[in-house]
C-alpha positions in Angstrom: 0.2 -0.1 -0.3 1.4 3.3 -1.1 1.8 6.1 1.8 -1.2 8.4 0.3 -4.3 7.0 0.4 -6.5 8.5 -2.5 -10.0 8.9 -1.4 -9.6 8.9 2.3 -13.0 10.1 3.0 -15.1 7.7 3.5 -18.6 6.5 4.8 -19.1 3.9 7.5 -22.3 2.7 8.2 -24.5 4.8 11.7 -27.4 3.3 11.6 -30.8 2.6 9.4 -30.0 5.4 6.1 -27.7 7.8 8.1 -23.9 7.5 7.7 -20.7 9.3 9.2 -18.0 10.3 8.0 -14.4 8.7 8.7 -10.7 9.7 8.1 -8.9 7.1 6.6 -5.4 7.9 8.2 -3.8 4.7 7.7 -4.8 0.4 5.6 -3.2 -2.4 5.8 -4.8 -5.3 4.2 -8.7 -5.3 5.0 -8.4 -2.8 7.4 -8.3 0.6 7.8 -7.8 2.9 10.8 -9.2 6.2 11.5 -11.1 8.7 13.1 -14.3 10.4 13.3 -13.8 14.2 12.7 -17.1 14.7 13.2 -17.4 13.8 16.9 -18.5 16.1 19.7 -15.2 14.8 21.2 -12.5 12.9 19.2 -11.5 9.4 21.4 -8.9 7.4 19.8 -7.7 5.8 16.6 -9.8 3.5 15.6 -10.5 0.2 13.1 -12.5 -1.6 11.6 -12.6 -4.2 8.5 -12.4 -2.6 4.5 -15.8 -4.7 4.7 -17.2 -1.8 6.5 -16.7 1.2 4.8 -20.1 1.9 2.2 -18.5 4.8 0.2 -15.4 6.1 -0.5 -14.4 10.0 -1.5 -11.0 12.7 -2.3 -12.6 14.9 0.3 -14.1 15.5 3.3 -17.3 18.1 1.2 -17.6 15.1 -1.1 -17.9 13.1 1.5 -20.4 15.3 3.2 -22.8 16.1 0.5 -22.9 12.8 -0.5 -24.1 11.6 3.5 -26.6 14.3 3.5 -28.2 13.6 -0.6 -28.5 10.1 0.2 -30.8 10.7 3.1 -32.8 11.5 0.6 -32.6 8.9 -1.8 -33.2 6.6 1.1 -36.9 7.9 1.4 -37.7 7.9 -1.6 -38.2 3.9 -0.4 -39.7 5.3 2.6 -43.4 3.8 1.3 -42.3 0.8 -0.1 -40.8 -0.1 3.4 -44.4 0.9 5.4 -46.7 -0.8 2.4 -44.9 -4.6 3.1 -44.6 -3.7 7.0 -48.3 -4.1 6.6 -48.8 -6.8 4.6 -45.7 -8.6 6.7 -48.7 -7.5 9.8 -51.1 -8.8 8.4 -49.9 -12.3 7.4 -48.2 -12.5 11.1 -51.7 -11.9 12.8 -53.3 -14.0 10.1 -50.7 -17.2 11.1 -51.4 -16.4 14.7 -55.4 -16.6 13.9 -54.6 -20.1 12.2 -52.5 -20.8 15.0 -54.9 -19.9 17.5 -57.6 -21.7 16.1 -55.8 -25.1 14.9 -54.9 -24.8 18.8 -58.9 -24.7 19.8 -59.9 -27.4 17.6 -57.1 -29.6 18.8 -58.7 -28.6 21.8 -62.8 -30.3 20.7 -61.7 -33.4 19.9 
């Protein structure tokens, strides 16, 4: 690995629909080490597997802009997710109802 990292700014998954900006200070094999510059308190450097990186950027500004605009991409799918959750709740209720009905039928034998 060369001494200079071409795209040192990464987005790391924070929670559903949100990523934290991470400054990669060093890389080796399949791991990265760095820090989170946007967090209120700066702790010691942390290391992660390269698989933890969602995307890499050449500048802090590009990483922040992608993070912010990524929220709108996430939100585009909210309605479909709500519909799927509603369908799942209905299916779970049908399963529960069928199970209880079966148990009651068995108790009448």
